[in-house]
C-alpha positions in Angstrom: -80.3 30.2 104.8 -80.1 28.4 101.4 -83.2 30.2 100.2 -81.5 33.6 101.0 -78.4 32.6 99.2 -80.3 31.5 96.1 -82.2 34.7 96.1 -79.0 36.7 96.4 -77.4 34.8 93.5 -80.5 35.3 91.3 -80.5 39.0 92.1 -76.9 39.5 91.2 -77.3 37.7 87.9 -80.2 40.0 87.0 -78.2 43.1 88.0 -75.2 42.0 85.9 -77.4 41.2 82.8 -79.4 44.4 83.2 -76.2 46.5 83.5 -74.8 44.9 80.3 -78.0 45.1 78.3 -78.7 48.7 79.2 -75.0 49.9 79.3 -74.1 48.9 75.8 -76.8 50.8 73.9 -76.2 53.8 76.1 -72.5 53.7 75.4 -73.1 53.3 71.7 -75.5 56.2 71.7 -73.1 58.5 73.6 -70.2 57.5 71.4 -72.2 58.3 68.3 -72.8 61.8 69.5 -69.1 62.4 69.8 -66.6 62.9 67.0 -63.5 61.0 65.8 -61.1 59.7 68.5 -63.3 61.1 71.4 -66.1 58.6 70.6 -63.7 55.7 70.6 -62.1 56.8 73.9 -65.6 57.1 75.5 -66.7 53.7 74.3 -63.5 52.0 75.5 -63.7 53.6 78.9 -67.4 52.5 79.3 -66.5 48.9 78.2 -63.8 48.8 80.8 -66.1 49.9 83.6 -68.7 47.3 82.5 -66.1 44.6 82.4 -64.9 45.6 85.9 -68.5 45.5 87.3 -69.1 42.1 85.6 -65.9 40.6 87.1 -66.8 41.9 90.6 -70.4 40.5 90.5 -69.1 37.2 89.0 -66.7 36.7 91.9 -69.3 37.6 94.4 -71.7 35.1 92.8 -69.0 32.4 92.9 -68.4 33.0 96.6 -72.1 32.7 97.3 -72.2 29.4 95.3 -69.5 28.0 97.5 -71.4 29.1 100.6 -74.5 27.4 99.3 -72.7 24.1 98.7 -70.9 24.5 102.0 -67.6 23.6 100.3 -64.7 25.8 99.3 -62.1 24.3 96.8 -59.6 26.9 97.9 -59.8 25.9 101.6 -56.9 23.4 101.4 -54.5 25.8 99.6 -51.7 27.2 101.8 -51.6 30.8 100.5 -48.6 31.7 102.6 -46.5 29.0 100.9 -48.0 30.0 97.5 -47.3 33.8 98.0 -43.7 33.0 99.1 -43.0 31.0 96.0 -44.6 33.6 93.7 -42.5 36.3 95.3 -39.3 34.2 94.8 -40.2 33.5 91.2 -41.1 37.1 90.5 -37.8 38.5 91.8 -35.7 35.8 90.2 -37.4 36.2 86.8 -37.1 40.0 87.1 -33.3 39.7 87.7 -32.9 37.4 84.8 -34.8 39.6 82.4 -32.9 42.7 83.5 -29.6 40.9 82.8 -30.8 39.6 79.5 -32.1 42.9 78.2 -29.0 44.7 79.3 -27.0 42.6 76.8 -29.7 42.2 74.2 -30.0 46.0 73.7 -26.3 46.7 73.9 -26.1 47.6 70.2 -28.4 50.5 70.9 -26.2 52.0 73.5 -24.0 55.0 72.8 -20.7 54.0 71.1 -17.3 54.8 72.5 -16.9 58.4 73.5 -15.5 60.7 70.8 -13.8 63.2 73.1 -10.8 63.0 75.5 -12.7 63.7 78.7 -15.6 61.4 77.5 -13.3 58.3 77.8 -12.8 59.1 81.5 -16.5 59.7 82.0 -17.2 56.3 80.5 -14.7 54.6 82.8 -16.4 56.3 85.8 -19.8 55.2 84.6 -18.8 51.6 84.0 -17.2 51.4 87.5 -20.3 52.8 89.1 -22.5 50.4 87.1 -20.3 47.4 88.0 -20.4 48.1 91.8 -24.1 48.8 91.9 -25.0 45.7 89.8 -23.0 43.5 92.2 -24.8 45.1 95.2 -28.3 44.7 93.6 -27.7 41.0 92.7 -26.4 40.1 96.2 -29.1 41.9 98.1 -31.9 40.5 96.0 -30.5 36.9 96.4 -30.5 37.5 100.1 -34.1 38.8 99.9 -35.2 35.7 98.0 -33.8 33.5 100.7 -35.4 35.4 103.6 -38.8 35.7 101.8 -39.1 31.9 101.4 -37.3 30.7 104.6 -39.2 33.0 106.9 -42.7 32.7 105.4 -45.6 32.4 107.9 -46.0 29.0 109.7 -48.2 27.8 112.6 -45.2 26.1 114.1 -43.0 29.2 114.4 -43.3 32.5 116.1 -41.5 35.7 115.1 -38.5 36.7 117.3 -38.3 40.3 118.5 -34.8 41.5 117.7 -34.1 45.0 118.9 -30.7 45.8 117.3 -27.2 44.5 116.4 -24.4 47.0 116.5 -22.0 44.9 114.5 -24.4 44.4 111.6 -25.3 48.2 111.6 -21.6 49.1 111.6 -21.0 46.8 108.6 -23.8 48.2 106.5 -22.8 51.7 107.3 -19.1 51.6 106.9 -19.0 49.4 103.7 -21.3 51.7 101.6 -19.5 54.8 103.0 -16.1 53.5 101.8 -17.5 52.6 98.3 -19.3 56.0 97.9 -16.1 57.8 99.1 -14.1 56.1 96.3 -16.8 57.0 93.7 -17.1 60.6 94.8 -13.3 61.1 94.8 -13.1 59.7 91.3 -15.9 61.9 90.2 -14.4 65.0 91.8 -11.1 64.3 90.0 -12.8 64.1 86.6 -15.0 67.1 87.3 -12.0 69.3 88.2 -10.2 68.2 85.0 -13.2 69.0 82.8 -14.1 72.3 84.4 -10.5 73.8 84.4 -10.0 77.0 82.3 -9.9 76.2 78.5 -6.7 76.5 76.5 -5.9 79.8 74.8 -6.0 78.2 71.3 -9.6 76.8 71.8 -12.0 77.3 68.9 -14.9 79.3 70.3 -18.5 78.5 69.3 -21.5 80.3 70.7 -24.7 78.3 71.1 -27.9 80.2 71.9 -31.1 78.3 72.6 -34.5 79.6 71.8 -38.0 78.1 71.3 -37.4 75.9 69.3 -34.0 76.0 67.7 -30.3 76.6 68.3 -28.5 79.6 66.9 -24.9 78.9 66.1 -22.3 81.7 65.9 -18.6 81.7 65.0 -16.3 84.8 65.3 -15.2 86.2 62.0 -11.7 86.9 60.8 -11.0 89.2 63.8 -11.6 86.2 66.2 -13.9 88.4 68.3 -17.6 88.0 68.8 -19.7 91.2 68.2 -21.7 92.7 71.0 -25.4 91.8 71.4 -28.3 93.4 73.2 -31.6 91.6 73.9 -33.4 94.9 73.2 -32.3 94.7 69.5 -33.7 91.2 68.9 -36.1 91.0 66.0 -37.1 88.7 63.2 -34.1 90.0 61.1 -31.7 90.1 64.1 -32.2 86.9 66.0 -29.3 87.4 68.5 -29.8 91.1 68.9 -26.5 92.2 67.2 -25.4 95.7 68.0 -24.4 96.7 64.5 -22.6 99.8 65.9 -19.9 97.3 67.0 -17.7 96.6 64.0 -16.4 93.3 65.4 -19.8 91.7 64.9 -20.2 92.4 61.2 -18.0 89.5 60.2 -19.6 86.9 62.6 -20.9 83.8 61.0 -24.1 81.9 61.8 -24.2 78.6 59.9 -26.8 75.9 60.0 -24.4 73.2 61.2 -21.6 73.0 63.8 -18.2 72.3 62.3 -15.3 71.4 64.6 -11.6 70.5 63.9 -10.5 67.2 65.3 -7.9 67.0 68.2 -8.3 70.7 68.9 -10.0 72.2 72.0 -13.5 73.5 71.5 -15.0 76.1 73.8 -18.8 76.2 73.8 -20.2 79.6 75.0 -23.8 78.8 75.9 -26.7 81.2 76.2 -30.6 81.1 76.2 -32.9 83.6 74.7 -36.2 82.8 76.4 -36.5 79.7 78.7 -34.2 77.0 80.1 -32.6 74.8 77.5 -29.7 72.3 77.8 -26.9 71.6 75.3 -26.4 67.9 74.9 -23.7 66.3 72.6 -24.1 62.6 73.6 -21.3 61.2 71.5 -18.8 63.7 73.2 -20.3 63.2 76.7 -21.1 66.9 76.9 -24.1 68.4 78.7 -24.6 71.9 80.0 -27.7 74.0 80.8 -28.4 77.1 78.8 -29.9 79.6 81.3 -31.5 82.9 80.4 -29.4 85.8 81.7 -26.6 83.5 82.9 -24.0 82.5 80.3 -22.4 79.1 80.8 -19.6 77.3 79.0 -18.1 73.9 78.4 -14.9 72.9 76.6 -13.7 69.6 75.3 -11.5 68.0 72.6 -13.1 65.8 69.9 -10.8 63.0 68.9 -12.7 61.2 66.1 -13.9 62.8 62.9 -17.3 62.1 61.5 -15.8 60.0 58.7 -13.8 57.9 61.2 -17.0 57.2 63.2 -18.9 56.2 60.1 -16.2 53.6 59.4 -16.0 52.5 63.0 -19.8 52.0 63.2 -20.1 50.7 59.6 -22.8 53.3 59.1 -22.5 55.8 56.2 -25.5 57.8 57.5 -24.0 58.4 61.0 -23.9 62.0 62.2 -23.0 63.6 65.4 -25.8 65.7 66.8 -26.7 68.5 69.1 -29.9 68.1 71.1 -31.8 69.8 73.9 -32.4 67.8 77.0 -34.5 70.3 78.9 -38.2 70.1 78.1 -38.7 73.7 76.9 -42.2 73.5 75.3 -44.3 71.7 72.7 -41.6 72.0 70.0 -38.8 70.7 72.2 -38.3 67.6 70.0 -37.3 69.8 67.0 -34.2 71.3 68.7 -31.6 69.4 66.9 -28.5 70.4 64.8 -25.9 68.3 63.0 -22.4 68.3 64.2 -19.5 67.7 61.8 -16.0 66.9 63.0 -13.3 67.3 60.3 -9.6 67.8 59.9 -8.0 71.2 60.5 -7.5 71.7 56.8 -11.2 70.9 56.0 -12.3 73.1 58.9 -10.3 76.1 57.6 -11.6 75.6 54.1 -15.3 75.4 55.4 -14.7 78.5 57.5 -13.5 80.5 54.4 -16.7 79.7 52.5 -19.0 81.0 55.2 -20.7 84.4 54.7 -21.2 86.9 57.5 -24.6 87.1 59.0 -24.6 90.9 58.7 -26.4 92.4 55.8 -25.9 96.2 55.4 -29.0 98.3 54.9 -29.3 100.3 51.7 -28.4 103.5 53.4 -25.3 101.9 54.8 -24.0 100.7 51.4 -21.5 102.5 49.1 -23.3 104.3 46.3 -22.6 104.4 42.6 -23.8 107.4 40.7 -25.6 106.7 37.4 -25.1 109.3 34.6 -27.8 109.9 32.0 -27.3 110.9 28.4 -27.1 114.6 29.2 -24.2 114.1 31.5 -26.1 114.9 34.7 -26.7 112.7 37.8 -29.9 110.8 37.5 -30.1 108.3 40.4 -28.0 107.1 43.3 -27.9 103.2 43.2 -26.7 101.3 46.3 -24.0 98.8 45.4 -21.5 96.6 47.3 -18.8 97.0 44.7 -18.6 100.8 44.5 -15.5 102.5 45.9 -17.4 105.4 47.5 -18.6 104.8 51.1 -20.9 106.6 53.5 -19.7 108.8 56.3 -19.5 107.8 60.0 -22.4 110.2 60.7 -24.6 108.2 58.3 -23.7 104.9 60.0 -24.6 106.3 63.4 -28.0 107.4 62.0 -28.7 103.9 60.6 -27.8 102.3 63.9 -30.1 104.7 65.7 -32.9 103.8 63.2 -32.4 100.1 63.8 -32.5 100.6 67.6 -35.7 102.6 67.3 -37.4 99.9 65.2 -36.3 97.2 67.7 -37.8 99.2 70.7 -41.1 99.6 68.7 -41.2 95.9 68.1 -40.7 95.1 71.8 -43.4 97.6 72.8 -45.9 95.8 70.6 -45.2 92.6 72.4 
């Protein structure tokens, strides 16, 4: 028996040494034939496999040595007691770390909500967090007690316990009452948030595309122009129908400006795939679905300047992000949001230029006169008093539509 054990140990030592001595040169050769990061990844994977094989063979050799000596140093260890204590320690340390990091990283949490409905959402969130935290702590403390008290023992047999109606009634009714309170509170807030927006709300249209947000404000007529997806092109990102006069004064800035303490209605669209409008500081989130316009309204109650003072951070900015993974460039879907006073908002709005740029054939013309007194050239200009006829405008619109259809057919 001892001779067989010795032979087995010797054989495993040889196997382990041979594997290491042959494996390392092979790995180095294979890694050298690869390029850059691929060679390093291959080398690290091979080393991990060799390390695993070495550990398994070493443990096997150790077991055979114990058998050879007919002694096992682990024989007197009560593993049931050890496992019970490790389990108790693991759960207790985990709870302590969870509580510690919850407070340690509190400065990284979102600050106080900057919208009226956001305050109510924060209250609802904190109530839910408080209740669930109490339940988690109590149930885990009970688990700790039962894991250790009822560990396996030779002197005790498990008792078969079919059911207990009183206990089942308790753990069914108690959660039902708590969940009912939370659901009713959530329903109240949901109904308040989703009610029709006020008539004086500032309307802002947000259109998601891969990978940016298009922002649109109605012009001086307070009406958004019509759009048609068939007219989308590199020069007409939203597919404006320029035959509709109400769209020619629409504004498409690079940032979102909002007046403080005034209702804001977001009209949300998507041009290609599913996106999601997320304004974390205002507690606003709504999906942008292709072919299905959605909306969300809220009232910001803190300007950007007030938040910078409150947070003692001169570089703070509100932001719009996308929280729906929409492709490889998802990370870049971000826009700055600026909340200002009503006077500052109106001043900013007056400075914005319409997105519409009239084609040359749609511009007024100024006639240039040469030295002989005859017409020489017709020069398009925005300042001339003479304008083209309605018939010419229709012709230009038809030409744009034809070019858009040709662009789509190429795709």
